[in-house]
C-alpha positions as CSV (number, residue, x, y, z in Angstrom):
1,X,-55.7,29.4,93.1
2,X,-56.0,33.1,94.1
3,X,-53.0,35.4,95.6
4,X,-53.9,38.3,97.3
5,X,-51.3,40.2,99.6
6,X,-49.2,37.4,100.6
7,X,-51.8,34.8,100.8
8,X,-52.6,32.2,98.7
9,X,-56.0,30.4,98.2
10,X,-56.4,27.2,97.0
11,X,-59.8,25.6,96.4
12,X,-59.9,21.9,97.0
13,X,-63.7,21.1,96.7
14,X,-64.1,18.3,94.4
15,X,-60.6,16.6,94.8
16,X,-60.0,13.4,96.2
17,X,-57.7,13.5,99.5
18,X,-54.6,12.4,97.4
19,X,-55.3,14.9,94.7
20,X,-55.5,17.5,97.2
21,X,-52.4,16.9,99.3
22,X,-50.5,17.0,95.7
23,X,-51.9,20.2,94.8
24,X,-51.1,21.7,98.3
25,X,-47.4,20.3,98.5
26,X,-46.9,21.8,94.9
27,X,-48.2,25.3,95.9
28,X,-45.9,25.2,99.1
29,X,-42.9,24.2,97.2
30,X,-43.7,27.3,94.6
31,X,-44.6,29.9,97.0
32,X,-42.0,32.6,96.9
33,X,-41.0,34.6,100.1
34,X,-43.6,37.0,99.8
35,X,-46.2,34.6,100.4
36,X,-46.8,33.9,104.4
37,X,-50.3,31.9,104.4
38,X,-51.7,29.3,102.3
39,X,-55.3,29.2,102.8
40,X,-57.0,25.8,101.9
41,X,-60.7,25.8,101.3
42,X,-61.8,22.2,101.5
43,X,-65.3,22.6,102.8
44,X,-67.0,21.0,106.1
45,X,-69.1,18.2,105.5
46,X,-67.1,16.5,102.5
47,X,-64.0,18.2,103.2
48,X,-63.2,16.9,106.8
49,X,-61.2,14.0,105.3
50,X,-59.0,16.5,103.5
51,X,-58.7,18.7,106.5
52,X,-57.4,15.8,108.4
53,X,-54.8,14.7,105.9
54,X,-53.4,18.1,105.7
55,X,-53.1,18.0,109.3
56,X,-51.1,14.7,109.2
57,X,-49.1,15.6,106.4
58,X,-48.2,19.1,107.5
59,X,-47.8,18.9,111.2
60,X,-44.9,18.1,113.3
61,X,-42.1,19.5,110.9
62,X,-42.7,17.3,108.2
63,X,-42.6,20.3,105.8
64,X,-39.8,22.9,106.5
65,X,-41.5,25.9,104.9
66,X,-44.8,25.2,106.9
67,X,-44.5,27.2,110.3
68,X,-48.1,26.0,111.6
69,X,-51.4,25.0,110.9
70,X,-54.1,27.2,112.1
71,X,-58.0,27.1,111.5
72,X,-59.5,29.4,109.3
73,X,-62.5,31.7,109.6
74,X,-65.0,28.8,109.2
75,X,-64.7,25.2,109.7
76,X,-64.3,24.6,105.9
77,X,-61.0,26.6,105.7
78,X,-57.3,25.7,107.0
79,X,-54.3,27.8,106.9
80,X,-50.9,26.9,106.6
81,X,-48.5,29.6,107.9
82,X,-45.2,29.7,106.0
83,X,-41.6,30.5,107.4
């Protein structure tokens, strides 16, 4: 995890889907008010299952702190925009 200017970066490489979701949920809960975005680095080829699980878990208002899910700067990154 890396915190730079209101953005938390979490590298999810090497984690199973369940482990990745658990880690992301924990960071969302712990995020202070100064954090407005969580950047999830899951990778492109092996990370698509993690990306899909993130979209399923955090879309549709399921997590009240997550405002939206947006693609990152490349297909191996997904960003959670926080309220």
